[in-house]
N, C-alpha and C positions, 0 to 999 in steps of 0.2 A: 585760407590761403588760395590764391588764384591758381588753377590748374594750368600746367604748360600744355601747349598744342604743337604737334609735329605734323608737317606736311610731307608726305612720302609719295614720290612718283612711282608708278608701276607697282601699286600696293595690292593688286588683286591676286597675285600668285607668287610663288618662289620666294626669293629673298625679301622682296618688298612686303609680302604678306607676313612672313616671319618677323620682320622688323616692326611692322605695325602692331602685331600681337604682343611682341616683347616690350615695346615702349608703353603700351596700354596696361600691361601687367604691373608696370612700375608707376602707374598713376598719371600717365600723360594721355591727353585726348589726341585724336588723329583725324586729319584730312588726308584721304588717300585718293590717288588717281588711277584710272584705268583707261585703256585705249578702246577695247571692244568687249571685254569680258565683264559686262555689267552685273550679271547674276553672281559671278564669283566675287566681285567687289562688294556687293551688297551682303553676301554671306560673311565676309570679313567684318563689315560694319556690325552685323548682327552678333557676331562672336565677341567683338569688343564691347558692345552694349551689354551683353550678359556679364561681362567683368565689372560693370559699374562705371565704365568710362563712356565718353561721348565720341561719336565718329560720324563722318559723312564721306561719301564717295562722289567724286566729280570726274567727268569725262575729260580726257586730254590726250592728244597725240603729241608726245614730247619731241617728235621730229619735225613738227610744223610750227614754226615760230609765229605765223599769222594768228594762231590760236591763243597766244600768250596774254595779250591785252584783255580780250574778253574773259579768259580764264581767271586772270587776276581780279577782274570785276566781280566774277562769280564767287571767288574766295572771299573777297571783302564783304559781299552780301551775306554769305553763310556765316562768316565770323560774327557779324552783327546779330543775325537771327538766332544762332545757336549758343554763342558765347557772350554776347553783348560786349565784344571787343573789336578793335580794328587792326590788331596785330596778331601774329603767331610767333612761336619761339624757335622752332627747329625746321630746317629745310633739308631733306634727304633726297639728293638727286640719284635715284636708283634705276629709273626706267631704262631698258636697253635690250638689245638682242645680240647674238653672236654671229660670226661668219667663219665657217671652217673651210677655207680654200687656200690653196697655195698662191704665191705672188703671181705666178704665170696665169692661173685660172681666174683671179679676181677681176671683175669688170669695173669699169669706171662708174657705172650706175650704182653698183653695190658699194663701192668706196664712198661715193657721194652720200648715199643713204646713211652710212655709218657716221660720216661727218655731221650730218644734220641731227642724228639722234644722240650721239655720244659727245660731241664737241659744241656745235652751234646751239643745240637744244639747251644743255645745262648752262651755257654762258648767258644766253639771252633770257631764259626763264628765271635764272637767279637775278639778273639785272632788273627784270620786270617786277619781281617779288620783293626786292630789297627794301622798298619803302614800308612794306608790311612786316618785315622781320624785326622783332623787338630788339632794342639794345640789350646786349648781354646774351643774345641768342647763339645758335650754332648752325653751321652749314656743314653737311657731311656728304662728300661726293664718293660714289662707288666706283672703284677701279677694278683691277684684276691682278692676280699673281703673275699673269702673263706679261705685265709691264716690267717685271723683274727677271723671271726665268723665261726660257725660250723653248717652245714646242712647235713642231711643224704645222703649217696651215693656219696660223693665227696672226700673221703679220699686220693686216689692216686693222683688225679689232684691237690688237695690242698697242698699235700706234695711237689710236684714239684714247685709250686708257692712260698712256703716258702723258698725253696732253692734258687730261683732266687732273692728273696729279700736279702738274705745273700750275694749273688754274687754282687749285686749292691753296697753294702757297701764296699766290698773289692776292687771293681773297683775304687770307689771314693778315697780310701786310696792309692792305688798303682799308680793311674794316676794323682794325684793331682799336681805333679811336672810339668806336661805338661799342667796344667790348664783345664784338661778335667773333667767335672762334670758328675757324674753318680747317677741316681735316679731310683726309682720304682714308677710306677703308678698302683694302684690297683682298677680296676673298680668293682662296685657292679653288680647286675643283670641288664642286658641290653637287650632291645627288639630287637634282631637281629636273624639271622638264626643259631647262635652258638648253639651247642648241639641240633640240630634238630629244633631250633626255639621255644624251650619249654617256655621260659619267654615271648616271643612275642605272641605265639599262644594258650597256655594252660591258659584258663581263671582263673582256680583255682590258679595256680602258679602266674599269673599276679596280682591277687588281694592280695595274700599273701605277695608278694614283696612290693606292693604299701602300704599296711597297716603297714608294718614294716619299712618304710622309712620315715625319718623326713620330707621330702618335699612332701610326700603323693602320689608319682607316681613312675612308673617304669622308669629307665634311658633309654635314646635314644643314638644311636651311636654318634650323634653330640655333646652330653654332654661330651663324652670322647675325641672326636677330638679336641674340644676347649681346654680341659685341657692339652692334649699333646702339642698343639701349645704354650700354655702359659708356660709350663715347658721347652720348647726349646728357649724361648725368652730371650733377654738380661736382662729384668726386673727381672727374677728369677735366675740370675747368682750366688746368694749367697746361693741358696738351693743346697745342695750336700750331697749324702749319705743317702737320706731320702726316706721313704715310704709315698707316698701321696695317700690316698684313695679317689676315686671319685665315691661315691655311693649314693649321695643325703642324706646321714645320715642313712644307714641301721643298724638296731639292735643297736641303741645307748643306 
């Protein structure tokens, strides 16, 4: 049986790394992207290879749409070389960064960068890669719990994630004829190095999150990796156009 292939942006660290490892554990091969952390990305490739799966790491700045056409050509070349295929099965738009600033403090340049990375990037990267996504495949866009609940100093970031949730619904509608499912996963606060590691390292924030989460603890990267793998599995094939929050029950 032909192994499935997942392309995961921002796969060198954090939630992208956890997702790459989780899907590989379930028998899916991986193409992961990194912006600058090549050594970390290659370490993920090595770990996946030790599991008996195949993986490659490719450089990509997901905020720079001028890179998308040459990146797609690189993906096509590697698909042929490594898998003797011209398509892959799953696209996970994960690459991103946060911004912890009030509305008053947020600059126009910071706002524009978030648009390029979190809205324009996923839209046009998906558009560029669509011819290579196999019929019956999946697209999973990563949002945030902040698109549902509200915390101070996250307005610009949360606006972007609200947009990506709308994008997922439209993808599901427009790609249904090809059997391609599109969903959003919305993590809650996770203990990673995201946003400078605030949730992981700031004890006050850590305790606040845990006390407002139904399961009574802060999320870990593996919690999200497992959820991503589940949403790409055959068993969840009837889930389409949905927002799935993976937050342990924050602010219920």
